[in-house]
C-alpha positions as CSV (number, residue, x, y, z in Angstrom):
1,X,66.1,-30.4,20.9
2,X,66.6,-33.0,18.1
3,X,68.6,-31.8,15.2
4,X,68.9,-33.4,11.6
5,X,72.0,-35.2,10.9
6,X,73.1,-37.5,8.1
7,X,75.4,-40.5,8.3
8,X,78.6,-40.5,6.7
9,X,80.0,-43.0,4.1
10,X,83.2,-43.8,5.8
11,X,84.4,-45.5,2.6
12,X,84.1,-42.8,0.9
13,X,85.4,-39.9,3.3
14,X,88.5,-38.2,3.0
15,X,88.8,-38.2,6.7
16,X,88.1,-41.8,7.5
17,X,92.1,-42.8,8.3
18,X,92.4,-39.9,10.6
19,X,89.2,-40.3,11.9
20,X,90.0,-44.2,12.6
21,X,93.6,-43.2,14.1
22,X,92.3,-40.9,16.8
23,X,89.3,-42.8,17.7
24,X,91.5,-45.4,18.7
25,X,93.5,-43.3,21.0
26,X,93.5,-43.5,25.0
27,X,92.6,-39.8,25.0
28,X,91.3,-39.0,21.8
29,X,90.4,-35.1,22.6
30,X,92.9,-32.4,22.7
31,X,92.4,-28.8,24.2
32,X,93.7,-25.4,22.9
33,X,93.5,-22.1,24.7
34,X,93.8,-18.7,23.2
35,X,93.0,-15.0,23.9
36,X,90.6,-12.9,22.1
37,X,89.8,-9.3,22.0
38,X,86.8,-8.6,23.2
39,X,86.6,-4.6,23.6
40,X,83.9,-3.9,21.2
41,X,81.8,-7.1,22.1
42,X,82.0,-6.1,25.9
43,X,80.7,-2.7,25.1
44,X,78.2,-3.9,22.8
45,X,76.7,-6.5,25.5
46,X,76.8,-3.8,28.1
47,X,74.5,-1.3,25.8
48,X,72.2,-4.1,25.0
49,X,71.5,-5.0,29.0
50,X,72.3,-8.7,28.1
51,X,74.3,-11.4,30.4
52,X,77.8,-11.3,29.4
53,X,77.9,-15.2,30.2
54,X,74.8,-15.8,28.0
55,X,76.1,-13.7,25.2
56,X,79.3,-15.5,24.9
57,X,77.7,-18.6,24.9
58,X,75.8,-17.4,21.6
59,X,79.0,-15.8,20.1
60,X,81.1,-19.2,21.2
61,X,77.9,-21.7,20.0
62,X,77.2,-19.7,16.5
63,X,80.5,-19.6,15.5
64,X,81.5,-23.3,16.0
65,X,78.4,-24.1,14.1
66,X,80.2,-22.4,10.7
67,X,83.0,-24.8,11.3
68,X,81.4,-28.3,10.0
69,X,84.5,-30.1,11.9
70,X,82.8,-29.1,15.0
71,X,79.8,-30.5,13.9
72,X,80.8,-34.0,13.8
73,X,79.4,-37.0,16.2
74,X,79.4,-40.6,16.8
75,X,76.1,-41.8,16.4
76,X,75.6,-45.5,17.4
77,X,79.0,-46.2,16.3
78,X,79.1,-44.5,12.8
79,X,79.9,-41.0,11.9
80,X,77.3,-38.3,11.5
81,X,77.4,-35.0,10.4
82,X,74.6,-32.7,12.0
83,X,73.1,-29.6,10.3
84,X,73.2,-27.1,13.4
85,X,74.1,-27.8,17.0
86,X,72.6,-26.2,19.9
87,X,74.0,-25.1,23.2
88,X,74.7,-26.3,26.7
89,X,76.1,-24.4,29.3
90,X,76.8,-24.0,33.0
91,X,74.7,-21.8,35.0
92,X,75.6,-21.1,38.9
93,X,72.9,-20.8,41.6
94,X,74.5,-18.1,43.8
95,X,72.5,-19.6,46.7
96,X,73.7,-22.9,46.8
97,X,77.0,-22.2,44.9
98,X,76.4,-25.1,42.6
99,X,76.2,-25.1,39.1
100,X,72.9,-26.6,37.1
101,X,73.5,-27.9,33.1
102,X,70.9,-25.9,30.9
103,X,70.1,-26.7,27.3
104,X,68.7,-24.0,24.9
105,X,68.2,-23.9,21.4
106,X,70.4,-21.6,19.5
107,X,68.7,-18.5,17.9
108,X,70.2,-16.4,15.2
109,X,69.6,-13.0,17.0
110,X,71.9,-12.4,20.1
111,X,69.3,-10.4,21.9
112,X,66.4,-13.0,21.4
113,X,69.0,-16.0,22.3
114,X,70.2,-14.4,26.0
115,X,66.4,-13.7,26.7
116,X,65.5,-17.3,26.3
117,X,68.6,-18.6,27.7
118,X,68.1,-16.1,30.7
119,X,64.4,-17.4,31.3
120,X,65.3,-21.1,30.7
121,X,67.9,-21.0,33.1
122,X,65.4,-19.2,35.9
123,X,62.9,-21.7,35.5
124,X,65.2,-25.1,35.6
125,X,65.0,-26.2,39.4
126,X,67.0,-29.2,38.3
127,X,71.1,-29.2,38.7
128,X,70.9,-31.8,35.9
129,X,68.0,-32.5,33.5
130,X,69.6,-36.1,32.1
131,X,72.2,-37.2,30.0
132,X,73.2,-34.3,26.8
133,X,72.5,-35.0,23.7
134,X,74.6,-35.2,20.5
135,X,73.5,-32.2,19.1
136,X,75.0,-29.1,21.6
137,X,78.0,-27.7,22.3
138,X,79.0,-27.5,26.1
139,X,80.2,-24.3,27.5
140,X,81.7,-23.8,31.0
141,X,82.5,-20.0,31.8
142,X,85.1,-19.5,34.5
143,X,84.8,-15.9,35.6
144,X,87.1,-16.0,38.1
145,X,90.4,-17.1,37.0
146,X,92.3,-15.5,33.8
147,X,93.8,-19.2,33.0
148,X,96.3,-20.0,30.4
149,X,95.2,-23.8,30.1
150,X,92.3,-25.7,31.7
151,X,91.2,-29.3,31.5
152,X,88.2,-31.6,31.8
153,X,87.0,-34.5,33.6
154,X,87.0,-37.9,31.4
155,X,84.3,-39.9,30.8
156,X,86.2,-42.5,29.3
157,X,83.7,-42.8,26.5
158,X,86.2,-42.7,23.6
159,X,83.1,-41.8,21.3
160,X,82.2,-38.8,23.3
161,X,82.9,-36.0,20.5
162,X,81.1,-33.1,22.1
163,X,83.3,-30.2,21.9
164,X,83.8,-28.0,25.1
165,X,84.1,-24.7,25.2
166,X,85.4,-22.2,28.4
167,X,86.3,-18.9,28.9
168,X,87.9,-17.2,31.9
169,X,88.0,-14.0,33.6
170,X,89.1,-11.1,31.2
171,X,91.4,-8.3,31.5
172,X,92.8,-5.1,30.2
173,X,96.2,-5.7,28.0
174,X,97.6,-2.8,25.9
175,X,94.5,-0.8,25.8
176,X,92.3,-3.7,25.0
177,X,90.1,-6.2,26.9
178,X,91.5,-9.6,26.2
179,X,89.8,-13.0,27.6
180,X,91.2,-16.8,27.5
181,X,89.3,-19.0,25.6
182,X,89.9,-22.6,25.7
183,X,88.3,-25.6,23.1
184,X,88.6,-29.1,23.9
185,X,87.5,-31.2,20.5
186,X,87.8,-35.2,19.4
187,X,90.7,-35.2,17.3
188,X,89.0,-38.0,14.8
189,X,86.9,-34.7,13.6
190,X,89.0,-31.7,14.6
191,X,92.8,-30.4,13.8
192,X,94.6,-27.5,14.9
193,X,93.4,-25.9,11.3
194,X,90.0,-25.9,12.5
195,X,90.5,-24.6,15.9
196,X,92.3,-21.6,13.9
197,X,89.1,-21.4,11.8
198,X,87.1,-21.1,14.8
199,X,89.5,-18.6,17.1
200,X,89.1,-16.5,13.7
201,X,85.5,-16.5,13.0
202,X,85.0,-15.7,16.9
203,X,87.4,-13.2,16.7
204,X,85.5,-11.7,13.6
205,X,82.2,-12.0,15.6
206,X,83.4,-10.2,18.3
207,X,84.5,-7.2,16.2
208,X,81.5,-7.0,13.9
209,X,79.1,-7.5,16.9
210,X,76.6,-4.2,17.1
């Protein structure tokens, strides 16, 4: 997968100062966890007979693509804005209890994406196929725990601006089905307001899914 991007003229970029400040931090990423109502979404996914995990990957990545801040990356030291971002997700091998990382292009249709992702995951024998590109969102479902926070291993590369998305075990609350969702993003590009925009977009996706 190789998506198109444009290099940003940082001299005329409104966010240039913020980007520089956070880029020089010891840990430039921050993490937020929130709950979402998936009552309607879970019903639709069950009716479509597709994988809940893969449907969640589609939902998260489709919504993150709508927020420009999540499509910025560092490319050869320069700031770049990608036209679109594809998907990468962990997929458990039930025989070994080890996960593999699977890359799949993001398709607009939920059912078509889940079919392609399922086929790709089943066919992939390697746990890791190589370093992930800049043009993916990384998703790591954790369906065994209803967490309130999650942290990630840190590569030590400050210019690694790939957002990380996690979700935990859903549960019933006040007659609704809710799920914890975690977002980790590079503060050079993403602020709290953008996480809020993503959370709103994702909730709208869940509510409108049919």
